[in-house]
N, C-alpha and C positions, 0 to 999 in steps of 0.2 A: 777586691771590688763586693760589695753587700749584692747578695742574690735576691731576685725581685720576689715578693710577696707573693705567695701562689692566691688565685684568684678565684670567685663562685665559676668563673668562666672556663679555669682550668680544670676545676673539678669536675664541672659536666660533660668536658672532651668534646663541646660541642665540633671546635673546627677538626679536629682528628677525625670525627665518624664521618663529617662532611668529606670531608678528603677521601676518606676510603670509600665512601658510598658513592662518589662523582668518580672516584678514580675506576669504579668497577663498569660503572657505566660508559666511560672512555675506552675501556677494553672493549667492550660490545660495539663501541663507535667503531674502533680499526675496522671490525670484520663489516659492519655495515657499509663504509665508506669504502670499501676493497671491492666490495660486491655490487655497487653503484656502478663501477667499472665492466660488468656484465653487458648490458646494454650496448654501450659503444665498440666494445670488443665483437659482438656479435654483428653489429652491424658491418664493422669492418670486413671481418671474416666473410660473412655472405655476400658484400659486393665484390672483393678483391679476391676469393678464390670460388665460392660456389658459382657466382654469375658467370668466370672466366670460364671454369670448367666444366659447369653444367651437371656436376658431380650430385644427385639427389641424395644419395646415402651420408655424405657428408653434411649437406642440409639438415638432413633429420639426426645426424649425431651432434651438429651445434646446437638444435635446436632443445633436445633431449637436455644438454648440460647447462643450456641457459635459463631453461624451464628450473631445474633443479637448482641452482643458483639463485634465481629470484624468489623460488620458494623459501629459500635460506635467509636471503634478505627479510623477506617481510616477517620470517618467525623473528628474526634476531631483532628487526626494528619493535615488533611485539614485546620482545624481553627489555628492550631499551625503555620502552614507555613504561612495562610494568614495575621496572626498578625506580622509575621516577616518580611513581604514585607511593611506593615503598619508603623513599627518601623524604616524601613530604610526612607520611605518618612516623617515621623515625624522628623528624625534626618535632613532631607533635609528644612523641614519646621524651623526648631528650628537655622539651624548655617548655610545654604547655603548665605543668606544674610548677615548675620553678619560678615561672612569670606572673602567675596567679601570686604564688606563695611570696615572693618578693615585692609585687606591688601593695600588699597587704602589709607586709612587714614595713616596706620603706613611706607607707601614707604615714607614720609617724614623722617624718624629714620633711620640714617645710619645701613647699612649690615641687614636689613630687609629682607628674603627671601621670598617673595610674591607667589612666583610658588610652594614652596613648602608647604606652609600653605595650599594653594588650593587642591594639591594631597593628603596631610594628611587627609585632611577632605574627598576627595573621596575615600580613601582607610578605612578608618572607617565607613562611610557609608554603601560603598558596602560589607564590611564584616558582620555588623548588621542586614542588611537586607536580607542575605543569606543563605540557609540552613546548612553553615558551622558552625556557634554556636549551632546547635542542640545537637551535643554530647558534649561540655562542659555544656549543660543543664540537659542533661541525666546521665551524670558522677556521680554526687551526688546520684544518686539510687543504686549504685554498692553495698554499704552495706546492704540498704534493701534487693538485690537480694541473697545477701550471707547470709544473715539472713535466707530467705524463703529454702534456700537451706539446712541451718542446722536445720533447722526443719524436714526438709526429711531425713537426717540423720547427725550427729556430723560430721563423718569421711568425707563425701561429703562436709559440710560447710568447715573443714580446707582445704581443697583441694582450694576451691572459694577462701576463702581469701588468703592462699599463691601466689596463680596467680593472683591474684589482686594486692598484694602489688609490685609483680614484675613488673608488668605491668605499674604500677604506677610509680616504680623506672625508667622502662625505658623511660618513658613520661618526666620523672625530668632531667634526662640525656640527653635527645635529647634538652631540651631547654637548659641546662648548655653548650652542645658542638656545638648548632648551633647557640647562640644568636648573639654572636661577629660576625661571619662570615654574618648573616643575615645583622644587622647592616651596615656593612662596604660594603656590595654588594649593598645594596641601596642607598649608598652616592656615590658611584662610577658609578652607573645605572643613577643617578641625574645629576654628571656630561655630563657624556654621552649625556643625551637628552638637557641639555643646550649647549653643545658642536653643537647637530644636529639640534637644533632651531637657533643656531647663524649663522652656514652655510647655512641653508637656508634663513634666513633674508639678508644673502649678498652672495645672489648665483650670483647676476651680477656679483661682483667682483670676486669671485668665475670661473664662466666660462670666461669671459675677460680675466683674467690674467694666465688661465691655472692652478690652484690652486687643480683640484678635487681629484689628486693622493695623495697629502698633505694632503689634509682636510681627506679623506675615510682613510690615512694610522692613523693618528693620532685618529679619532674615532675609530677606528678598536682598538687601544691602549687602550683606556677607557672601552669600550665592552669588551675587553678579562680580563680586571683586575676585571670587574663587574663579567664577567661570571666563573673567576675562584673561587672567594670565594661565589658564589650561589652555584657552581658547587659543592666546599667542604661540604657546608651546605647541598645540597640536597643528596651526596653521604653519609653525616650521618644519615639521616632522611631516606634513604632508608635502610641502612642497619639495623636501629633500627625498621623501620617498619617490614622489613620482619621478624624480629626476635620476633616481637610482634605476627604478624600473625601465623607463627611457633608454637610460644608458647600454643595461642590461640587454634590452631587444636589439639595441643598435650594436652592440658588440657581436651577439652571437650571428646579425644579418651581416655583419663586416668580416667575422669568421667565414662566413659562408662566400662571399664573395672573393674575399684574399685566399681561401682553399682552390676555390674553382680556378682562380687565376694560376695559382701552384699547378694544378692538375693539368690544366692548358700547357703548361710551360715543360709538363712530365715531371715537376719534384715531386710531385704526390699522387697520391691512388685517392679514386672517387670512395673508397672506404676511409681512407683517412678523413679527409672532407666531413664527411658525416659524422665521424667518432670525434672529432675535434671538436665540433660545434657542440654535441652533445656533452662534450665534457667541461667545454667551457661554462656552459648552463650551470651544470651542478657547481663547477667552483665559484661562481657569481652569487649561485640562488642563497647561502646564508647568510652572505654579507648585506643583500637585499632584503632578507629577514630580519636580520638584526637592527637593521635602521628601523623596519616596522615595528618591533616590539620593543624600541629602546625606552619607551615612555614607562612599561612595565619593567624592565630591567632597571631603571633609574631608582624608582619607586623600592623596589625590593632591596637596592643596594644599600638606599639609605636605612631603610627600616633595619636591614641586617647587622648594617654599621651602628645603629642606637642600640640594638641588645647587646652587641659584642662590647662597646663603648660601657654601658652600663653594669653588664656583669662583670666587666674587668676590673672596674671601679671597685668592687665590693670584695672585701677579703674572702678568702676559704671560711667555710661556715665549719665549727668543731662542735660536735654534738655537745650542748651542755649538759651539764650533769645536774641528776635531779634530787632536790632537796625535800627528803622527808620529813616528816614533824613540822612542816611551817603552823607557828600557831597566829600569825595574823598582826604581829608586833609591828604598827606603822611607823617610818621615821621619814618626814620631808626636811630635807636639809637645805634651806636658802635656794628655793627654784624659783627660777623665770624663763618666760616663754616669750618669743617674738619671732614671727614672720621676718622673713628680709626685707620687704617693701612696706610693712609697716611703720607708720610714724611714730608707734609707743608700746612698749610692750604689751600682751594682754595680761599678765601677769609679772609684776614686776618682782615680788620679794614677797615668801611664803615659807615659813618654818613652822613643825610642833612635831611632836610625836604622842603616838596613841596607844593605849598597851589593849591587848585583847578582851572583847567583851566590855569596851564600850562604845557609846556611840557620840556623833559630831553632827551638828547641822552647822551649814555655810549658809549666811547671809548676807544680804546686800543688793545694792540696786543693780538696773540691768547694765550688762557690759562692764561688770566690775570684775569678772576673771574666774568666776564662781564654776562654770562649765570646764574652761581651760584646766583649772586644776585638777577637776574630778579626772580629766584624761589624762592627766600626766600619773595621777593616782595608780590608774590601772594600766600605765604603760601605753594606753593609745595613742599618744606621744611624746615625742623625747623632750624633756627641757632644755632650754637653750643652756642654760646653766644651773649647777646642783645636782640632787640626786633625789629618787624616792624609792624608800629601801622597804622591803618586807623580812621582818626577820634578819636585818644587815644585809638583804641580798637586793641589789638594784633589780627593780621589777621588769625594766626592758630588756635586761638579758637573762631574764626567766624560763627554765625550759616550757615550752608550750604544754606539755603534760602537766607542770604543776601549775602552770595561770588556769588551766580549764579547770583543777581540782580545786585551787586553794581563792580564786577571784571570780568575784560575782559583779555584775555591770549593767546597770539600765539608763541608758542616756537619753536626751531629752526628748530627739525624736525617735520613737522607737519603730523599728525596721524589723518585719519578721519575713522570715525565708517561704520560697514555694515547699509544700511538703504538710504534714498533719501537724495538729495540734500537739501531737507527742514528740517530733520530731523537733519541732520550735523549741519546747521547753527542755528537751536534753540535747540539746545545742547541736544538733543533727548528727550525733552519735548514736552508738546501737541502743542505747537507752535502758534504762532500769525501769519497769514500771512500779515498783514501790515507791522509787526515789521520784518517777515524774508525777506520781500521784501526790507522793509526800510535799513536794516544792509545790504545787496547783493550789494545795490545801493551805500553805505556809502561808500563800499569796493572798488565799482567799475567793480564788477562783474556780474551786472544784466544782460549786453547785454550776455556775456559769457554764463549763465546759461541759458538763452531763447534757444540758439543756440544747447545746447545738447538734445538729443533723446526725452526724455519725459520732459525738462525745468527742473522744481524744484521740480518734482516728477521720474527724475531720479534715478534708483539706482547705487548706485556707487559701490556695490560688498565691499569682503572684502580690509578695508584699502585704499579705494578711485583707486585702482590699477590701471584702465584705465585712469585716469586723468594724465595729465601732472604735472612737478612740479610746474610751475605757478599756474596754474589753483587749484592745493591743496592748494597752499598759498594764493589765494585770497578767498578760501571759508573758510579757517582756518581765515582769518582777517576779513570775515563777521560774524565767529561764534565769535570771540572775540569782535565786534560790535553789538552784537544782544542785545538789550535791552536798550541801551544807560549806559551802565555802567559805573559807577564813579572814575574808576582806570583801565586803558589800559595799559597793558605791552607787547611790540610786539620785540622779540628776532630775530634779522636778516629778516626781515619781508620782504627785496624787493634781498634777494638771488636768488631767480629764476624768478624777475620778468623784463620784457621788460620795454622799454621805456613809452609804455602808463598805464602800473602796476604802475611803480614807481608814474608817475604823481598822478595817482588815488588814490595812498597810501600817498602822500604830501598834497592830497586836504583832503582825510579823517581825517590825524591828525590835518590839521585847521580845520574842522569842529566840531571834537570832544573837541579840545579847547574852541572852540566858544562856545559849549552846557554846558563848565565846567567841564569838565573830563581831569584828570591828567594821561599824557600819558609818559610812560618812553620807549624809543627804543633803542636797539641795533643795530648798523649799522657801515661798513666802508667805505661807501660811503658819499661823502658830499653833493649831490643833497637833501638828506634828511633834511638835517641840516637849509634850509629856514625856515619851521616853528616851530623850536625848540628855547625856551628860557632859558634853562640851560643847560649847558655840562659840563658832568661829564668823568674824564681821569682815568683810571684804568690801573696800572701794578701792577704784582706778587700780587695780591690779594687785594690791598691795592686801594683806593678811592683818589689818588694823588690830583688831582684838582677838585673843584667843584663852581659854580658862572655862571653868566651871560656867555651867549654866545660867544659873542663878546669880551669881556673880556679876557676870559679864552684863545680864540684864540689867542689875541694878545699877552699875557705872553708867550703862546706856540711858538710862530714865534720870540718872542724876545731873548726866550732861546735856540732856536735851533741853532745846530751847521754852520757853514756857507757852503755856496754850498752843502745845503741839500734841497729838496723839505719841503716846511714848511706848517702849516695850516695858514691861515690868516683870519680876520673878513670875515663874509658872505657879510655884506653889501661893503668892501675897494674892495672884490673879485670880486664883481659884477660891481665895477664902474671902476675898472681894464682892464675887460675882462678876467678874469682869473677865476679859481675855485680852490678848495683847497682839500687835499685828506687826510682822516683820517684813520690810519691803524694800 
């Protein structure tokens, strides 16, 4: 029989560590639940021995012993709560980094819900580190307390057993009746949160075009759907919780009544009557608390299960070998990419090779697959078919340190991180001042940065919000060029640049080529064609043409319909005093 493959979950040893931690909490729970018997035992002794004999010394000794026991109980309860908070912290240490790392890595996979994974972790972590876990830890002690009551008198034991079974039945009914509603409510709440975040990210569009009422109306619709389902689950839980509370109070009263009857008949002492009522209340309390906190438990159980299934589906990661000496030879092997629900692939067919020190421009109409191809070139997404290789190695499987050293990428929408300009250019690493300044100069933004309030130490705030689009693009270009990578991919790098910025960009591409870097650029402007060696034309997800720049331009000009603007070779355009346009 084949042995199951080891998974990331196995490597993280989460189950083992949780079992060990909860086991330690259970050990303290043994002493806590035993010491809870202090009060009923004290009551029994006072009623049956002290009141009957009038021995004050006995009362004093019993009180001292009970006081020490109750002090120990308080101390152990505190230690148990202390351990639970540490359990939450331990889960942080075990899973916080892997969740973020795998959210980033698995974003290459279509339909991966990065935000949901992080939220599931938060739900599980907050629950496991909270006192809401304690009723579930104390519930297994119910049979022990029922047995204690039965030793006081069998009929009281029967009453305790029946009431415990009824309350457990209510807990199971609560789970059965609310589980689906809680799950559906969570899904609808997630949709509402996603919509709200999208509205905030597009606040400028919402304000500029008066979409506030429409956005609020749609958001309210999502919230109402979630609220109705949550309300249904809460209503069921409230009814069952009130029933359990009423049953517990009624049973405790019934225990006193039955105890009084047994005392009258001479089958029970008055101390035993009081003690059995106290123990019965303690036996039923965890069950009632479980019913009250069931919604939290159900959410945490689902979140933990999602985390477990996700990490168990990932094979154990081995440290990928570093590949020194990568020079940037790019090979695209018949790649394609399609989202599962998309009617057509974003990229259907693309294949080409590039030698170090050459530059390629990808042109074509909107939605032709240029951006998707760029994302595959840098390993941001994995192809549905084919491979992208750098010096023979699949870019998706490269060591992260190699990726940081040899690949530079500037996406269409440049997103910056909270931190300084220096932090962002140096890719959030320790950074090297010389390399940082060199990258900024290569991107033509050194002087611009010096004019900022604190130069390279200027804090950008969330996403570099106070910078203009052109400033963000220049800093994004410097980040892509940091460390002189062997492959640089720039997606629409001049969309927000002025003439000076565009001139600096052309010079940066030329310098990168001279340094032996392979450069891929997406652009609709002919001004970037000057330093370009190769030209690729994309249409409907297919790389229709690929070859030397002037050769492809001549071919396009020859095949263009009459009386329409055409692309002409750059050399001929310059000689004729004209410029071509790529769209």
